[in-house]
C-alpha positions in Angstrom: -27.5 35.8 2.5 -25.0 33.0 2.8 -23.2 34.6 5.7 -22.0 32.6 8.7 -21.9 34.3 12.1 -20.4 33.0 15.4 -22.0 34.3 18.5 -20.6 34.2 22.1 -22.4 35.7 25.1 -20.4 36.8 28.1 -22.3 37.5 31.4 -21.6 41.0 32.7 -23.1 40.8 36.3 -24.6 38.0 38.4 -27.9 39.9 38.2 -28.1 39.8 34.4 -26.9 41.4 31.3 -24.5 40.0 28.8 -22.0 41.1 26.2 -22.6 39.5 22.9 -19.6 39.0 20.6 -20.4 38.5 16.9 -17.7 37.2 14.5 -18.1 36.8 10.8 -16.7 33.3 10.0 -18.1 33.1 6.5 -14.6 32.9 4.9 -13.6 30.2 7.4 -16.7 28.1 6.6 -16.1 28.5 2.9 -12.6 27.3 3.3 -13.7 24.3 5.3 -16.3 23.4 2.6 -13.7 23.8 -0.1 -11.2 21.6 1.8 -13.9 18.9 2.3 -14.7 19.1 -1.4 -11.1 18.8 -2.3 -10.6 15.8 -0.1 -13.7 14.1 -1.6 -12.4 14.9 -5.1 -9.0 13.4 -4.3 -10.6 10.3 -2.8 -12.7 9.9 -6.0 -9.6 10.2 -8.1 -7.8 7.5 -6.1 -11.0 5.3 -6.4 -11.0 5.7 -10.2 -7.3 5.1 -10.5 -7.8 1.9 -8.4 -10.6 0.7 -10.7 -8.6 1.4 -13.8 -5.5 -0.4 -12.5 -7.6 -3.4 -11.4 -9.1 -3.6 -14.9 -5.5 -3.6 -16.4 -4.5 -6.3 -13.9 -7.5 -8.4 -14.8 -6.7 -8.1 -18.5 -3.1 -9.1 -18.0 -4.2 -12.2 -16.1 -6.7 -13.0 -18.7 -4.1 -12.7 -21.4 -1.7 -14.8 -19.4 -4.2 -17.7 -19.7 -4.4 -17.4 -23.5 -0.7 -17.1 -24.5 1.4 -20.1 -25.2 4.7 -20.6 -23.4 5.3 -20.8 -19.6 7.7 -17.8 -19.7 5.1 -15.5 -21.4 2.4 -16.6 -18.9 4.6 -16.0 -15.9 5.6 -12.6 -17.2 2.0 -11.5 -17.7 1.0 -12.8 -14.4 3.8 -11.0 -12.6 2.9 -7.8 -14.4 -0.7 -8.2 -13.2 0.5 -8.7 -9.7 2.6 -5.5 -9.8 -0.3 -3.5 -11.1 -2.6 -4.9 -8.5 -0.2 -3.9 -5.8 -0.3 -0.3 -6.9 -4.1 -0.5 -7.1 -4.1 -1.6 -3.4 -2.3 1.6 -2.4 -4.9 3.7 -4.2 -7.7 1.7 -2.7 -6.4 2.6 0.8 -6.0 6.3 -0.2 -9.6 6.3 -1.6 -10.9 5.2 1.8 -8.9 7.7 4.0 -8.3 11.4 3.9 -4.8 12.8 3.3 -1.9 11.5 1.3 -0.6 9.0 3.9 -1.2 5.3 3.7 -1.6 2.7 6.4 1.0 0.3 5.0 -0.2 -2.5 7.3 -3.5 -2.3 5.5 -1.7 -2.4 2.1 0.3 -5.4 3.2 -2.8 -7.3 4.3 -4.4 -6.6 0.9 -1.3 -7.8 -0.9 -1.3 -11.0 1.1 -4.9 -11.5 0.3 -4.2 -10.9 -3.4 -1.4 -13.4 -3.5 -3.6 -15.8 -1.5 -6.2 -15.7 -4.3 -3.5 -16.8 -6.8 -2.1 -19.5 -4.5 -5.1 -20.6 -2.3 -3.1 -23.4 -0.6 -0.3 -21.1 0.6 -0.3 -20.1 4.3 0.3 -16.4 4.5 0.6 -14.3 7.6 1.4 -10.7 8.6 2.8 -9.9 12.0 3.7 -6.5 13.5 3.3 -3.0 12.2 5.2 -0.3 10.2 2.4 2.3 10.6 1.6 5.1 8.1 3.7 5.9 5.1 3.6 8.7 2.5 2.0 7.5 -0.7 5.2 8.3 -2.6 7.0 5.6 -0.6 4.1 3.2 -0.1 3.5 2.7 -3.8 7.0 1.4 -4.8 7.2 -0.6 -1.5 3.9 -2.2 -2.2 5.3 -3.4 -5.6 8.3 -4.8 -3.8 6.3 -6.6 -1.2 4.0 -8.2 -3.8 7.1 -9.2 -5.8 8.9 -10.8 -2.8 5.8 -12.6 -1.4 4.9 -13.9 -4.8 8.5 -15.0 -5.4 8.5 -16.8 -2.0 5.3 -18.7 -2.9 6.6 -19.5 -6.4 9.9 -21.1 -5.2 8.7 -22.5 -1.8 5.8 -24.4 -3.4 2.1 -24.0 -3.7 1.5 -25.0 -0.1 4.3 -22.8 1.2 4.2 -21.0 4.5 5.2 -17.4 4.1 5.4 -15.0 7.0 5.8 -11.2 6.9 7.3 -9.6 10.0 6.9 -5.8 10.0 8.5 -3.5 12.6 9.9 0.0 13.2 13.0 0.5 15.3 14.8 3.8 15.7 12.6 5.3 13.0 13.7 2.6 10.5 11.0 0.4 9.0 11.9 -3.2 8.4 9.8 -5.8 6.5 11.1 -9.4 6.7 9.7 -12.1 4.5 10.3 -15.8 5.5 9.2 -18.9 3.8 9.5 -22.6 4.7 10.9 -23.6 1.3 14.2 -25.3 0.4 16.1 -22.0 0.7 18.4 -20.1 -1.7 20.7 -22.1 -3.9 24.4 -21.9 -3.0 25.3 -19.8 -6.0 22.4 -17.4 -5.6 23.1 -13.8 -6.5 20.3 -11.2 -7.0 22.5 -9.0 -9.1 23.2 -11.8 -11.7 20.0 -13.8 -11.4 18.6 -12.1 -14.5 15.1 -12.0 -12.9 13.1 -8.9 -13.7 11.3 -9.0 -10.4 14.4 -9.0 -8.3 15.8 -6.2 -10.3 12.7 -4.1 -9.7 12.9 -4.8 -6.0 16.6 -3.8 -5.8 16.0 -0.6 -7.8 12.9 0.6 -6.0 14.3 -0.1 -2.6 17.5 1.7 -3.4 15.7 4.7 -4.9 13.7 5.0 -1.6 16.9 5.0 0.6 16.5 1.4 1.8 18.4 -1.9 1.4 17.7 -5.5 0.7 19.3 -8.5 2.4 18.9 -12.1 1.2 19.7 -15.1 3.5 18.7 -18.6 4.3 16.8 -19.2 7.5 18.9 -20.3 10.4 18.5 -24.1 11.0 
C-alpha cells in the first residue's frame, strides 16, 4: 500500500509480445511531495511575514498622523515606507516558488506604494533588471523606495519621477530621474545628515554596488 510503480512496455516482435519494465518510484514520488510541501510552507511563511510587515507599516503611518512636529511625522512615514518596501519583496516571494525575486515586479509595487502617498506624482518604470536573489532584492527594495520617495519629496507633489532599469555586462543599473529643481550646489550625501541617504549608501555598498548623484543635463 502506498507504493508508486512506473511501467514501460517494449515491443519484442512485430507479431506481438512485449517486455514490461517495472520500476519502483515510491521514494522519488515521496521526495516530490515533500518538495512541494516545503515550497508551499515557504510561500506561506513569506505571506505571513508580508502581512505582519504591512501591519507594522500601517501602524507607523497611523502614528505619524498623531504625533506633533513635522520632523517626527516625516521620520515615522519614512520608516513605514521602508517596512512596506520589505513587505513587497516577501509578497513577490509568496507568489512564486524558489528564493529568487522578479525585481521588476518589486519595483512596480514600490512605485504604486509611493503613488498612494503622493497621488498627484507621475511615476514610471522603464526597462528590466530581471530576477534577483532575495538577499539582494530586500535591501535594494529599501533603497529604491527611499530614492523614489526622496525624489517626490524634493521635486514636489506633482513631480514626474522616472525609473530606468537595465542590465549591461551582467551589471544591473537603476536610474531615478525627476523633473524637480535639481540638487543644491553644495549637496553632499555624506554630510547631508539625512538618515535615508545614509541607509542607501550603506546598503548599496554592502551589496557591492555604488551610488552616483547628479543633476540632469540641460
